[in-house]
Each structure stands twice: as C-alpha cells, then as structure tokens.
C-alpha positions in Angstrom: 115.2 104.9 66.2 112.5 103.1 68.3 113.9 104.3 71.6 113.4 107.9 70.3 110.0 107.5 68.6 108.4 105.3 71.3 110.3 105.9 74.6 110.4 103.1 77.1 108.4 105.3 79.4 105.5 105.1 77.0 105.9 101.3 76.7 106.0 101.0 80.4 102.8 103.0 80.8 101.1 100.8 78.1 102.1 97.6 79.8 101.0 98.8 83.2 97.7 100.3 82.0 96.4 97.0 80.5 96.4 95.3 83.9 97.9 92.2 82.4 101.6 93.1 82.0 102.8 89.6 81.1 100.2 89.1 78.4 100.8 92.6 77.0 104.5 92.2 77.0 104.3 88.9 75.1 101.8 90.4 72.6 104.2 93.3 72.0 107.1 90.9 71.5 105.1 88.8 69.1 104.1 91.8 67.1 107.7 93.0 66.8 109.0 89.6 65.7 106.3 88.7 63.1 106.5 92.1 61.4 110.3 92.3 61.2 111.9 89.3 59.4 115.4 90.3 60.4 114.5 90.6 64.0 112.7 87.2 63.9 115.7 85.5 62.5 117.9 87.2 65.1 115.6 86.1 67.9 115.8 82.5 66.8 119.6 82.8 66.6 119.7 84.3 70.1 117.6 81.5 71.6 119.6 78.9 69.8 122.9 80.3 71.2 121.5 80.7 74.7 120.1 77.2 74.8 122.7 75.4 72.6 119.8 74.0 70.6 119.4 74.0 66.8 116.3 76.1 66.1 116.9 76.9 62.5 113.6 76.8 60.5 111.4 76.7 63.5 108.1 78.5 63.6 107.1 80.9 66.4 103.8 80.2 68.1 102.0 82.4 70.7 99.9 81.0 73.5 99.7 77.5 72.2 97.4 75.1 74.1 98.0 71.5 75.0 96.8 69.0 77.6 99.5 67.2 79.7 99.3 63.5 79.0 100.4 62.5 82.5 98.3 64.8 84.6 95.5 65.9 82.3 96.3 69.6 83.1 95.9 72.3 80.6 98.9 74.2 79.4 99.0 77.6 77.7 102.6 78.0 76.6 103.6 81.7 76.1 105.8 80.9 73.1 106.7 77.7 71.3 109.2 77.1 68.6 108.1 74.3 66.4 109.4 72.4 63.5 106.8 70.1 61.9 105.2 68.2 64.7 108.1 68.7 67.1 108.4 71.4 69.6 112.2 71.8 70.4 111.7 74.9 72.5 109.1 76.3 74.9 109.6 79.9 76.2 107.6 80.7 79.4 107.7 84.4 80.4 107.1 86.1 83.7 107.0 89.8 84.7 106.3 89.8 88.4 105.0 86.3 89.2 106.4 82.9 90.1 105.6 79.7 88.3 101.8 79.4 88.3 101.6 75.8 89.6 103.7 73.4 91.6 104.5 71.3 88.5 104.5 73.9 85.7 108.2 73.4 84.9 107.9 69.6 85.0 104.9 69.6 82.8 106.5 71.9 80.2 109.7 69.9 80.2 107.8 66.7 79.5 106.3 68.3 76.4 109.7 68.7 74.9 111.6 66.1 72.8 115.0 64.8 73.7 117.5 67.7 73.3 114.7 70.2 73.6 115.0 73.4 75.8 112.7 75.0 78.3 113.4 78.7 78.6 112.1 80.7 81.6 112.3 84.5 81.4 111.6 87.0 84.2 112.7 90.5 85.3 116.3 90.6 86.5 115.6 91.0 90.2 113.5 87.8 90.2 115.8 85.6 88.1 117.5 83.8 91.0 114.2 83.0 92.8 112.6 81.7 89.6 115.6 79.5 89.0 115.4 78.1 92.5 111.7 77.4 92.1 112.2 75.7 88.8 115.1 73.6 90.1 113.0 72.5 93.1 110.2 71.4 90.8 112.6 69.5 88.5 114.8 68.1 91.3 118.0 69.6 89.9 120.2 72.5 91.0 120.5 75.0 88.2 124.0 76.4 87.8 124.4 80.1 87.4 127.0 81.6 85.1 127.0 85.3 84.0 123.5 85.7 85.2 122.0 82.7 83.3 120.9 79.6 85.2 121.2 76.3 83.4 120.5 72.7 84.1 119.5 69.4 82.3 116.9 66.8 83.1 116.4 63.6 81.1 118.3 65.0 78.1 116.3 68.2 78.1 117.7 71.6 78.9 116.4 74.2 81.4 117.5 77.8 81.1 116.4 80.7 83.4 117.4 84.2 82.4 116.3 87.8 82.6 114.4 89.8 79.9 117.6 91.8 79.6 119.7 88.8 78.8 117.2 87.6 76.2 116.3 90.8 74.5 119.9 92.2 74.3 121.1 88.9 72.9 118.9 89.5 69.8 121.2 91.4 67.4 121.6 92.1 63.7 124.5 90.7 61.7 126.8 93.5 62.8 126.1 92.6 66.5 123.9 95.6 67.2 120.8 95.0 69.4 117.5 96.1 68.0 116.3 99.5 69.3 112.7 98.2 69.7 113.8 95.4 72.0 116.1 97.7 74.0 113.1 99.9 74.6 111.0 96.9 75.6 113.7 95.8 78.0 114.0 99.2 79.6 110.2 99.3 80.1 110.1 95.9 81.6 112.9 96.3 84.1 111.0 99.3 85.6 107.5 97.9 85.3 107.1 96.9 89.0 108.0 98.6 92.3 108.5 95.2 93.9 112.0 93.8 94.4 112.7 90.6 96.3 113.0 90.9 100.1 116.4 90.7 101.7 117.1 89.6 105.2 116.4 93.1 106.3 112.7 92.3 106.3 113.4 90.2 109.4 115.4 92.9 111.1 113.4 94.4 114.0 115.4 97.6 113.7 113.9 98.3 110.3 110.4 97.9 111.7 111.3 100.2 114.6 112.6 102.8 112.2 109.3 102.8 110.2 107.3 103.0 113.4 109.4 106.1 114.5 109.0 107.7 111.1 105.2 107.5 111.4 105.3 108.9 114.9 107.5 111.8 113.8 105.3 112.5 110.8 102.2 112.7 113.0 103.9 115.2 115.3 105.1 117.3 112.4 101.7 117.3 110.7 99.9 118.1 114.0 102.3 121.0 114.7 102.4 122.5 111.2 99.4 124.7 111.4 100.6 126.5 114.6 104.1 126.9 113.2 102.7 128.5 110.0 100.7 130.9 112.1 103.8 131.8 114.2 105.7 132.6 111.0 102.8 134.6 109.5 102.6 132.4 106.5 99.5 133.1 104.5 97.5 130.0 103.8 93.8 129.3 103.1 93.7 126.3 105.4 95.5 123.3 106.9 93.5 120.1 107.1 93.4 117.7 110.1 95.9 114.9 110.1 95.0 112.1 107.8 96.4 108.6 107.3 96.1 105.4 105.4 98.2 102.3 105.2 100.9 103.9 103.2 101.0 107.6 104.3 100.2 110.2 106.9 99.7 113.8 105.9 98.0 117.2 106.1 96.7 119.2 103.1 97.7 122.8 102.8 95.9 125.3 100.5 97.3 128.6 99.4 95.0 130.6 97.1 93.3 127.3 96.7 96.5 125.7 95.3 96.5 122.4 97.3 99.5 120.4 98.3 100.3 117.8 101.0 103.0 117.6 103.7 103.9 114.4 105.5 105.2 110.9 105.3 104.5 108.7 102.2 106.0 105.2 101.8 106.0 105.4 98.0 107.8 108.8 97.9 110.4 107.4 100.4 111.6 105.1 97.5 111.8 108.0 95.0 115.0 109.8 94.1 114.3 113.6 93.8 114.2 114.6 90.1 114.1 111.0 88.8 113.2 111.5 85.1 111.4 108.1 85.1 109.0 109.2 87.9 106.5 111.9 87.2 105.9 112.4 91.0 109.6 113.0 91.9 109.6 116.8 91.5 112.5 118.8 90.2 116.1 117.6 90.7 117.6 118.8 94.0 120.6 118.2 96.1 118.4 116.6 98.8 118.7 112.9 99.5 115.6 110.6 99.3 113.5 111.0 102.4 110.3 109.5 104.0 109.0 113.1 104.5 107.9 115.2 101.5 106.0 118.2 100.4 104.2 117.5 97.1 101.2 118.5 95.1 98.3 116.2 94.4 97.9 114.2 91.2 94.5 112.6 91.6 91.0 112.9 90.1 89.4 116.3 89.5 85.7 116.8 88.7 85.2 118.0 85.2 83.9 121.5 86.1 87.1 122.2 88.0 89.6 120.5 85.6 90.9 123.6 83.7 91.5 125.8 86.8 93.0 122.9 88.8 95.3 122.0 85.9 96.5 125.6 85.8 97.0 125.7 89.6 99.0 122.4 89.5 101.2 123.7 86.7 101.9 126.8 88.7 102.9 124.8 91.7 105.1 122.7 89.5 106.9 125.8 88.2 107.5 126.8 91.8 109.1 123.5 92.6 106.4 122.5 95.1 107.5 118.8 95.3 110.6 118.1 97.3 111.9 115.9 100.1 112.5 117.2 103.6 115.9 116.4 104.9 116.1 114.2 108.1 118.5 115.0 110.9 120.6 111.8 111.3 121.8 110.8 114.8 119.8 113.5 116.5 117.1 113.2 119.3 113.5 113.1 118.3 112.8 116.8 119.1 115.6 117.9 116.9 114.4 115.7 114.0 110.9 117.2 114.3 112.2 120.7 114.6 114.3 120.4 111.4 111.4 119.0 109.5 109.1 121.8 110.6 111.7 124.5 109.8 112.0 123.1 106.3 108.3 122.7 105.8 107.5 126.2 107.0 110.3 127.8 104.9 109.1 126.0 101.8 105.4 126.7 102.3 106.3 130.3 103.1 108.2 130.7 99.8 105.3 129.1 97.9 102.8 131.4 99.5 104.9 134.5 98.8 105.3 133.5 95.2 101.7 132.8 94.7 100.6 136.0 96.3 103.0 137.9 94.1 101.6 136.3 91.0 98.6 138.3 89.7 97.3 135.4 87.8 97.2 133.2 90.9 95.5 136.0 93.0 93.0 136.9 90.2 91.7 133.3 89.8 91.4 132.8 93.6 88.0 132.5 95.1 87.5 131.8 98.7 85.1 128.8 99.1 81.7 129.6 100.6 80.1 127.4 103.3 79.6 123.9 102.1 81.8 124.2 99.0 84.6 121.7 98.6 88.2 122.1 97.5 89.6 121.8 94.0 88.6 118.1 93.6 84.9 118.6 94.3 83.3 116.2 96.6 86.6 114.5 97.4 90.2 115.7 97.6 93.0 113.8 96.0 93.2 111.4 98.9 89.6 110.4 98.6 88.5 112.3 101.8 85.7 114.8 102.1 87.4 118.1 102.9 84.2 119.8 103.9 83.8 117.3 106.7 87.4 116.7 107.6 89.1 120.1 107.3 90.5 122.1 110.2 90.2 125.6 108.8 93.1 127.8 109.8 92.5 131.1 107.9 95.5 133.4 107.4 93.7 136.2 105.5 90.5 138.2 106.0 87.4 136.7 104.4 87.2 139.3 101.7 89.0 139.6 98.4 
C-alpha cells in the first residue's frame, strides 16, 4: 500500500522541501495519473461527476500555455482536459495562495467552450475564501453544498473544492480510493501552518494575552538561574535571556547537553506527542502551552556532529521536550511560580539522570576560555554563546 511504503509525512517533507509546494504537488499528481491507467480513468470519472461534464476520452495536459484573446495576458493552466481542439475543463490548483491576479478566474472561464468547467482546488481551510474570491471576479455567488462551491456563468460551470474532496472522489470500480492519492491528500492538508484568521484576530483580549505571556516568559527566564542555584541543580551554565519575533528563552547546558526554556509561538500550537510533529516531544498528559522546555534541533558544525547527535538522542530518551502547565485564573506571581517550579523540577531530573549516566559523564568536557557550545560558532538560535552567555557554574572546574 502506498500509505505504508511512502507515508504522507515523507510526501509532506518532499513538498515542503522543494520551496514550490503547488508545483511539486501538481507534478506528483501528474506522475501518478500518467503511470497508472486505472487511476487516470478514475480521475477523469471523478472530475466528470463533480462538474457534471462529459470528459470521456479527454487528454490530461500539465502546465499548458495560452494567451488570453481579450487581455493579451499569459496563462499557465495547471491542468487541462482536452478533446481534439476543445478544452472542456481547466483545473487550477492552490496550496496556500489565492488567485494570482484580479481576473484569473474570468480569463480561465473565457478559455472554455459552452458547457465547459473551471475547477479550482485548494486546501480545505481555504476553500471558502477561494470560492468568495472567484465569485467576486466572476460576478456570481457560488453556492456551497457538502463542502463544494458551485456556480454558472454564461453556460460555463465553476466549481471550488478541497484537495480532499477531489482526491478522495477518485476511486476504483469497487468504490475504493487510491492509496497513493490518500497519502497525497494527507500530506497536503498538513503542508502549511497557516489557517484563515477568525474574528479573534481583531479581539484586543487576544493581543493582551500574548503580551502577558511574553512578560511572564521574560520573568521566568530571568529568574531561572537563581532558582536552579537555590535547588542545588547541577548545570554547566544558563544563558542570558534571548528573544526574537517568535520566541523568548534561555539556554541551559548540563554536561554540555543543551536545551532551552521559555516561550515559543510555534510550540504553542503543538500538541504534546503529536506523531506528525518531530518537535512535539513524547506524549504527556499536559495540555498545549506557550511555555516549553525543549532541546535544540538546529545546525551543528561537522566536527561536533557525532557527539551532539549522541547528546540529543540522550536528551530525547530522557523526555527533555515537554510543555509547562499554566495556572489558569491565577495572579501573575502564582503563574510565574508554577512555571518555575515545573522548570526546576524537570531540569533537576534531567541533570540527575545525566550525572548518573557514565556515558554522559565520560564524554563531557568543560569548555575552555573562548570555546563555544555544541554548535560551534553559533548555537541553535544563531547567537554567539561565547559573547552572550551568563555563566552560572554549578560544579568545580575540574573533572
């Protein structure tokens, strides 16, 4: 089965890695359809059913080029279904973008014969907004039914639907969808972190909450070093507080095993133990949180690659990555206190386990003056640790 031999996670990585997710998706779909005759026929049948258009005997074309007769604009249609000189169907796909011009839908519709169909495909969260945009360009309100938006202009049909609707409609004679297309659908629906905004984006309470979270993260990070000292937790060092547009954190090193503590906007949206997210850590009973402890995943200089990989694997086995529970309905000092208690307890457990591990102790070397951390000239956040570290030693400078 395709979903077993090429998991959707691998397809998702491939699509993301190319930097052109829409083009890569279309190329993958074309490759599947032209190499599997049964799937190709089933695809034509599915589009015929969805559009109510006879597409029997049509030929699939990829990235066909034409010049609009009315405007002179160039058009690169993602897919066309042609029969002789006629093009009864154009399929335009999107992954995370809107229509690329103010008249794209109108131009493509004009390129169809009477009774032809324009099919617009996007990810499920964006279907409604794409239908609205297409309807505005065409001057018609598309009617939604069962997740598919339909309309008609000058005898030509307009259909807006999700990749899921399209790919799952492609089925064999027994009505079973193709595993390859199910895997592609699963990859596509998780390809982007962006989902359309709701009215909450205009709610000042949301902004105030984010602002408070950053303030609390700064207080927690600034206080962590002292709290670790009070609890006699052995650490190599705790960095100064660092921040960028998406996060605020400190770096903690134990036997040169580095991890971070703080607020991260991306981790806030992660469910602990999510199997589709490599950075989510092990499954826990903890709810998602803006505040996490996690190990780094960034670039490592070649000379340090083997030992850093070993250290990271050791941290993973110890369950380093986890969210910190937030006190709900409590005053700010209680929120900070609970976060610090959890952070100190977790770091203490990590430190104890590392010091009890002879392999971790044996490979440990205290950095000499001017040496950097595991990532060489930069740590995983891209900051120079030699210049930006607030050293808080918890052990004597001898082995």
